[in-house]
C-alpha atoms as one frame of an Amber mdcrd trajectory, in Angstrom:
protein
 -24.461  20.924  22.392 -26.259  23.939  23.809 -25.084  25.703  26.957 -27.936
  27.163  29.011 -27.610  29.879  31.639 -30.578  31.251  33.547 -30.177  34.592
  35.307 -32.742  35.377  38.003 -33.196  38.660  39.801 -35.571  41.485  40.521
 -36.317  44.641  38.595 -33.419  47.076  38.735 -30.726  44.463  39.461 -29.361
  44.367  35.924 -30.554  40.924  34.893 -31.093  41.965  31.283 -27.706  43.732
  31.089 -25.979  40.619  32.460 -27.597  38.479  29.767 -26.503  40.943  27.074
 -22.901  40.889  28.332 -22.898  37.101  28.429 -24.395  36.902  24.927 -21.875
  39.391  23.524 -18.968  37.406  24.982 -20.305  34.173  23.483 -20.811  35.781
  20.053 -17.254  37.084  20.188 -16.211  33.426  20.335 -18.315  32.580  17.304
 -21.215  30.923  19.083 -24.836  31.341  18.128 -26.820  32.891  20.968 -30.504
  33.171  21.755 -31.801  35.197  24.678 -35.146  36.154  26.074 -36.442  37.703
  29.248 -39.463  37.101  31.387 -40.241  40.426  32.947 -43.158  40.663  35.336
 -43.578  43.741  37.495 -39.915  44.620  36.999 -40.373  48.332  37.538 -41.802
  47.577  40.966 -39.062  45.155  42.003 -40.770  42.072  40.579 -39.103  38.999
  39.135 -36.920  39.246  36.049 -35.542  36.092  34.459 -33.155  36.023  31.500
 -32.596  32.897  29.442 -29.243  32.705  27.631 -28.628  29.809  25.246 -25.208
  29.414  23.627 -24.143  26.890  20.995 -25.075  25.826  17.481 -28.530  25.273
  16.025 -30.527  26.780  18.864 -34.194  26.633  17.938 -35.764  28.366  20.926
 -34.589  31.111  23.274 -36.395  29.510  26.227 -34.478  27.075  28.395 -36.533
  23.931  29.026 -37.071  22.856  32.631 -34.153  20.902  34.066 -31.736  22.041
  31.339 -29.841  25.075  32.733 -26.222  24.193  33.396 -25.804  27.467  35.301
 -28.231  29.457  37.414 -27.138  32.913  38.552 -29.288  34.341  41.318 -28.984
  38.048  42.002 -31.308  37.446  44.939 -31.700  34.038  46.679 -35.509  34.055
  46.652 -35.429  34.400  42.876 -32.833  31.632  42.627 -35.092  29.322  44.658
 -38.025  30.229  42.423 -36.049  29.187  39.309 -34.574  25.919  40.647 -36.835
  23.767  38.425 -34.784  25.000  35.460 -31.438  23.841  36.909 -30.137  20.613
  35.411 -29.062  17.692  37.532 -25.475  18.539  38.469 -25.966  22.148  37.342
 -24.076  24.960  39.065 -25.679  27.700  41.132 -24.103  30.987  42.153 -26.281
  33.346  44.152 -25.912  36.524  46.108 -26.765  36.133  49.759 -29.901  37.580
  51.293 -32.758  36.082  53.267 -31.250  33.498  55.615 -34.038  30.980  55.041
 -33.558  31.069  51.273 -29.782  30.794  51.522 -30.136  27.768  53.829 -32.634
  26.221  51.417 -30.197  26.630  48.529 -27.285  25.236  50.531 -29.243  22.200
  51.678 -30.778  21.419  48.266 -28.071  22.284  45.726 -24.775  20.496  46.344
 -21.794  22.768  45.755 -23.841  25.937  45.409 -21.835  29.096  45.897 -23.253
  31.970  47.913 -21.491  35.296  47.398 -21.985  38.099  49.945 -23.728  41.060
  48.336 -22.761  43.647  50.976 -19.117  44.221  49.923 -20.180  44.563  46.299
 -23.021  46.971  47.053 -20.836  49.015  49.417 -18.132  49.514  46.802 -20.031
  49.436  43.507 -23.696  50.078  44.252 -25.910  48.336  41.731 -23.143  46.392
  39.988 -23.914  43.112  41.724 -24.848  41.694  38.312 -21.368  42.228  36.878
 -19.702  40.980  40.074 -21.669  37.719  39.917 -20.691  37.330  36.262 -17.097
  37.721  37.462 -17.599  35.018  40.085 -19.137  32.623  37.561 -16.398  33.353
  35.034 -13.753  32.694  37.695 -15.416  29.358  38.358 -15.097  28.438  34.676
 -18.854  28.132  34.310 -19.113  29.666  30.838 -18.058  28.025  27.536 -15.458
  30.701  26.809 -12.498  32.353  28.487 -13.255  34.742  31.383 -11.119  37.419
  29.741 -13.704  37.664  26.975 -16.222  39.079  29.442 -13.604  41.575  30.585
 -13.130  42.678  26.974 -16.883  43.119  26.519 -17.175  45.114  29.758 -14.230
  47.294  28.688 -16.255  48.262  25.605 -19.169  49.572  27.699 -19.814  53.266
  27.115 -20.964  54.016  30.685 -19.530  53.059  34.084 -16.718  51.112  32.405
 -14.168  51.374  35.229 -16.674  50.619  37.985 -17.957  47.565  36.101 -14.430
  46.272  35.485 -13.661  46.634  39.196 -16.937  44.959  40.184 -16.135  42.049
  37.843 -12.715  41.645  39.471 -14.249  41.841  42.956 -16.636  39.043  41.994
 -13.677  36.941  40.901 -11.883  37.500  44.202 -15.039  36.788  46.230 -15.429
  33.527  44.315 -11.909  32.549  45.384 -12.573  33.600  48.973 -15.821  31.643
  49.291 -14.729  28.510  47.449 -11.078  28.335  48.459
């Protein structure tokens, strides 16, 4: 079985870093991992999509339409744009943003989780990516223990403490908005 996670954001939001952290955690558990990114006008705030496939015998890094068990949206417009990749019954966690897009997600994806971006950005600036990984890990959405992501983040050479705190904030926001 292959686990598929699609990460959607805009240039500068750390989509690629999030996919690397997720891949490193999966490899630490002995999984095979394939990743790829679709990067449009990323340097100008354009769409960035990372495909992360975890399992055994993965033949392509691209997630087929309708096959992502998890969709992480660093921005709700990008999450809406990538909905065709989400599997039936797949899980969506997105940062909040444009009210129309958030309402669209809530009305079309049962059980979607919308995490407020403001408290994360106020405390940890651009570490929304790591906070949303924390929220998804808290929700048990990955095929490995959440602590593995903490271990990978603790090995980061730069901004280690801030990223660890952002990850923990994401976990607590998950509890707050699902509890």
